[in-house]
C-alpha atoms as a printed R data frame, in Angstrom:
   type eleno elety resid chain resno       x       y       z
1  ATOM     1    CA   MET     A     1   7.987  19.653  -8.874
2  ATOM     2    CA   GLU     A     2   6.673  16.893  -6.672
3  ATOM     3    CA   ILE     A     3   3.043  15.906  -6.277
4  ATOM     4    CA   MET     A     4   1.958  13.667  -3.434
5  ATOM     5    CA   LEU     A     5  -1.394  11.929  -3.503
6  ATOM     6    CA   LYS     A     6  -2.914  10.687  -0.260
7  ATOM     7    CA   ASN     A     7  -6.057   8.730   0.472
8  ATOM     8    CA   VAL     A     8  -6.536   7.679  -3.143
9  ATOM     9    CA   GLN     A     9  -9.224   5.079  -3.713
10 ATOM    10    CA   LYS     A    10  -7.844   1.809  -5.030
11 ATOM    11    CA   LYS     A    11 -10.147   1.933  -8.050
12 ATOM    12    CA   HIS     A    12  -8.490   5.200  -9.150
13 ATOM    13    CA   LEU     A    13  -4.915   3.908  -9.070
14 ATOM    14    CA   PRO     A    14  -4.910   2.441 -12.606
15 ATOM    15    CA   LEU     A    15  -6.257   5.722 -14.004
16 ATOM    16    CA   ILE     A    16  -3.643   7.747 -12.121
17 ATOM    17    CA   SER     A    17  -0.910   5.387 -13.280
18 ATOM    18    CA   GLU     A    18  -2.002   5.670 -16.927
19 ATOM    19    CA   LEU     A    19  -2.274   9.457 -16.683
20 ATOM    20    CA   ALA     A    20   1.245   9.657 -15.261
21 ATOM    21    CA   ARG     A    21   2.584   7.430 -18.034
22 ATOM    22    CA   THR     A    22   0.833   9.551 -20.702
23 ATOM    23    CA   LEU     A    23   2.242  12.772 -19.255
24 ATOM    24    CA   LYS     A    24   5.671  11.148 -18.850
25 ATOM    25    CA   ILE     A    25   5.582  11.634 -15.073
26 ATOM    26    CA   GLU     A    26   7.641   9.231 -13.016
27 ATOM    27    CA   LEU     A    27   5.789   7.556 -10.161
28 ATOM    28    CA   SER     A    28   7.915   7.187  -7.045
29 ATOM    29    CA   GLU     A    29   5.889   4.238  -5.820
30 ATOM    30    CA   PRO     A    30   4.532   1.838  -8.411
31 ATOM    31    CA   VAL     A    31   0.974   0.625  -8.185
32 ATOM    32    CA   GLU     A    32   0.935  -2.870  -6.719
33 ATOM    33    CA   ASP     A    33  -1.929  -5.298  -6.894
34 ATOM    34    CA   ASP     A    34  -3.502  -7.433  -4.191
35 ATOM    35    CA   ALA     A    35  -1.199 -10.368  -4.936
36 ATOM    36    CA   TYR     A    36   1.823  -8.211  -4.061
37 ATOM    37    CA   TYR     A    37   0.367  -7.297  -0.670
38 ATOM    38    CA   LEU     A    38  -0.797 -10.845   0.034
39 ATOM    39    CA   THR     A    39   2.697 -12.187  -0.639
40 ATOM    40    CA   ALA     A    40   4.242  -9.484   1.568
41 ATOM    41    CA   MET     A    41   1.806 -10.284   4.381
42 ATOM    42    CA   GLU     A    42   2.510 -14.020   4.134
43 ATOM    43    CA   GLU     A    43   6.254 -13.365   4.269
44 ATOM    44    CA   GLY     A    44   5.744 -11.018   7.198
45 ATOM    45    CA   GLU     A    45   4.000 -13.743   9.173
46 ATOM    46    CA   LYS     A    46   7.294 -15.650   9.219
47 ATOM    47    CA   THR     A    47   9.245 -12.801  10.840
48 ATOM    48    CA   SER     A    48   9.226 -11.456  14.378
49 ATOM    49    CA   ILE     A    49   9.811  -7.765  13.737
50 ATOM    50    CA   LEU     A    50   6.995  -6.668  16.043
51 ATOM    51    CA   SER     A    51   6.407  -7.578  19.632
52 ATOM    52    CA   VAL     A    52   3.172  -9.377  20.490
53 ATOM    53    CA   GLN     A    53   1.672  -6.096  21.755
54 ATOM    54    CA   GLU     A    54   2.720  -4.159  18.628
55 ATOM    55    CA   GLU     A    55   1.251  -6.869  16.424
56 ATOM    56    CA   SER     A    56  -2.021  -6.786  18.350
57 ATOM    57    CA   ASP     A    57  -2.174  -2.978  18.165
58 ATOM    58    CA   PHE     A    58  -1.543  -3.050  14.417
59 ATOM    59    CA   ILE     A    59  -4.237  -5.658  13.753
60 ATOM    60    CA   ASN     A    60  -6.707  -3.700  15.882
61 ATOM    61    CA   SER     A    61  -5.914  -0.494  13.996
62 ATOM    62    CA   LEU     A    62  -6.749  -2.240  10.717
63 ATOM    63    CA   LYS     A    63 -10.077  -3.425  12.097
64 ATOM    64    CA   VAL     A    64 -11.025   0.100  13.209
65 ATOM    65    CA   GLN     A    65 -10.447   1.545   9.717
66 ATOM    66    CA   GLN     A    66 -12.895  -0.841   8.041
């Protein structure tokens, strides 16, 4: 059986992680903290994976969601 959770509030992630551990359920994606994402973003700034337009579109999409 596979359960997929979408649109989970960040504040609920530790509870979900602990529940999974208690029930001996393996999480396919571990819960990362803000430091993990900050480091990934800083490393991403040094690469040129996206074109200038793609980068602009991505940043604008993040602003719309807030």
